[in-house]
C-alpha positions in Angstrom: 8.9 -14.0 5.8 8.0 -10.6 7.0 10.1 -7.2 7.5 8.8 -4.4 9.2 9.6 -0.6 8.9 8.4 2.1 11.0 7.4 5.2 8.7 7.2 9.0 9.4 4.0 10.4 7.9 4.2 13.9 8.5 4.9 15.1 5.0 2.1 13.1 3.8 -0.4 14.5 6.3 0.8 18.0 5.1 0.2 16.9 1.4 -3.0 15.4 1.8 -4.3 18.3 3.7 -3.4 20.7 0.9 -5.0 18.9 -2.0 -7.9 17.1 -0.4 -10.3 20.2 -0.9 -9.3 20.3 -4.6 -10.2 16.6 -4.8 -13.2 16.8 -2.8 -14.5 19.8 -5.3 -13.7 16.8 -8.4 -16.0 14.3 -6.7 -13.2 12.3 -5.3 -12.0 11.9 -1.5 -8.4 11.8 -1.1 -7.4 9.1 1.4 -4.0 8.1 2.9 -4.3 4.8 0.9 -4.1 6.7 -2.5 -0.7 7.6 -1.2 0.3 4.0 -0.3 -0.7 2.9 -3.8 1.5 5.6 -5.4 4.4 4.8 -3.3 3.7 0.8 -3.9 3.9 1.7 -7.6 7.3 3.5 -7.4 8.8 0.8 -5.0 7.6 -2.0 -7.4 9.3 0.0 -10.4 12.4 0.0 -8.1 12.4 -3.6 -7.0 10.9 -5.3 -10.4 11.0 -8.8 -8.3 8.2 -8.2 -6.0 6.0 -7.8 -8.9 6.3 -11.5 -10.1 4.8 -14.6 -10.4 6.2 -17.8 -9.1 6.7 -21.0 -11.2 8.4 -24.0 -10.5 11.3 -23.2 -12.8 11.5 -19.4 -12.9 10.2 -16.6 -11.7 8.1 -14.6 -14.1 8.4 -10.6 -13.9 5.5 -8.9 -14.8 5.2 -5.6 -16.8 1.8 -4.2 -15.7 1.3 -3.2 -11.7 -2.0 -4.1 -11.0 -2.7 -3.5 -7.0 -5.0 -5.2 -5.2 -6.6 -3.4 -2.3 -7.9 -5.6 0.5 -11.4 -4.2 1.4 -13.4 -5.3 4.3 -17.0 -5.9 3.5 -20.0 -4.3 5.9 -21.5 -7.9 6.1 -18.2 -9.3 7.2 -15.4 -10.9 4.8 -13.0 -9.4 2.6 -12.5 -8.9 -1.1 -9.6 -7.5 -3.0 -10.6 -5.5 -6.2 -7.9 -4.4 -8.4 -6.5 -1.2 -9.7 -5.2 -2.4 -13.0 -2.4 -0.8 -14.8 -1.6 1.4 -11.8 1.9 2.8 -13.1 -0.1 4.8 -15.7 -2.0 6.6 -13.0 -1.4 9.6 -11.1 -2.5 10.5 -7.6 -5.9 12.1 -8.4 -6.9 9.2 -10.7 -5.5 6.5 -8.2 -8.1 8.2 -5.7 -10.7 8.1 -7.9 -10.2 4.4 -8.9 -9.4 3.6 -5.0 -13.4 5.3 -4.3 -14.8 3.8 -7.1 -14.0 0.3 -6.2 -14.3 0.5 -2.7 -17.7 1.9 -3.0 -18.7 -0.9 -5.2 -17.3 -3.5 -3.3 -19.2 -2.4 0.2 -22.4 -2.1 -2.2 -22.0 -5.6 -3.5 -21.7 -4.2 -7.0 -18.1 -5.5 -8.3 -18.1 -8.0 -11.1 -15.7 -10.7 -11.5 -13.1 -8.4 -13.7 -12.8 -6.0 -10.9 -11.0 -8.7 -8.8 -9.0 -10.5 -11.3 -5.3 -10.2 -12.5 -3.8 -8.5 -9.3 -0.1 -8.7 -9.0 0.4 -7.4 -5.7 -1.7 -6.7 -2.6 -2.2 -4.0 -0.1 -3.9 -4.5 3.2 -4.4 -1.2 4.8 -5.6 -3.1 8.0 -4.8 0.2 10.2 -7.9 1.7 9.1 -9.7 -0.8 11.4 -7.3 0.1 14.6 -4.7 -2.6 14.1 -1.0 -1.1 14.7 1.0 -4.0 13.2 -0.2 -7.3 11.4 1.8 -9.9 9.1 -0.7 -10.3 6.1 -0.5 -13.8 4.2 -0.6 -13.5 0.8 -3.9 -12.9 -0.2 -4.1 -13.7 -3.9 -1.9 -16.4 -5.2 0.2 -16.5 -7.2 1.3 -13.3 -6.1 4.9 -12.7 -4.3 4.2 -10.3 -1.7 1.8 -8.2 0.3 2.1 -5.1 2.0 0.6 -4.3 5.5 0.2 -0.7 6.6 -0.8 0.1 10.3 -2.9 2.4 11.9 -1.5 6.2 11.9 -0.6 7.3 15.6 0.9 10.2 17.1 4.0 8.6 18.7 7.2 10.3 20.6 10.3 10.3 18.5 13.8 11.5 18.6 14.1 14.9 17.1 17.4 14.3 15.6 20.3 11.6 15.7 22.2 13.3 18.5 20.8 15.1 21.5 18.0 14.6 23.8 15.1 16.4 21.9 12.2 14.6 20.8 8.9 15.5 18.9 5.5 14.0 18.3 4.9 12.8 14.8 2.6 10.6 13.1 4.1 7.6 12.6 3.1 3.9 11.3 4.3 0.1 11.0 4.5 -1.2 7.4 5.4 -4.5 6.7 6.3 -6.6 3.5 5.7 -10.3 3.9 7.1 -12.2 0.9 7.1 -15.6 -0.4 10.5 -17.0 0.2 10.6 -18.9 -2.6 10.6 -16.0 -4.7 12.2 -13.4 -2.7 14.3 -13.0 0.2 14.8 -10.7 2.9 17.2 -8.3 1.0 14.6 -7.6 -1.5 11.9 -7.0 0.9 14.2 -4.4 2.9 14.7 -2.9 -1.0 11.0 -2.6 -1.6 10.2 -1.1 1.8 12.9 1.5 1.7 12.0 2.6 -1.9 8.4 2.9 -0.9 9.3 5.0 2.2 11.3 7.1 0.0 8.5 7.5 -2.7 5.9 9.1 -0.2 6.1 13.0 0.0 8.7 14.6 1.9 8.8 17.6 3.9 
């Protein structure tokens, strides 16, 4: 089952613009994916059932939040390196880990430990131009996968009432769930918490 939200990334863009030079001076590229990981950690803490493993007789809730990042390889194919214990990281350390893992993945320098023990996966498919996708569960026995589409400038209403419109950086975000473990209500709870965890203007 897949739920989809439309997300305004205006404040994320502003926050990244204010921090990216400082991060770069420290040797780390600040990507939007780092913000998506931080928001996922907050949402998994708010709706812990999503950070779970399905068993025939029970749903096992997991303490550590180990987030796999689906990474396209230059030679074709996909690999999912894992940011372990993401709940213990801040934005800078998240960006540093992302940079290290993606660079080593594309250089074919990951080892087996780098792709093990994921509890949740993010597919930032928008980096290759996709507006919307419904990713399948990449690594069983995880219960859900987050898909983030391409950020694009779109015309949206400026307010609840009135005829004014503005142009904002928007994207579609989806959560695909294993329906044995979760239902649509929990998926929507997660996506609401994910959006709420992003920087606000």
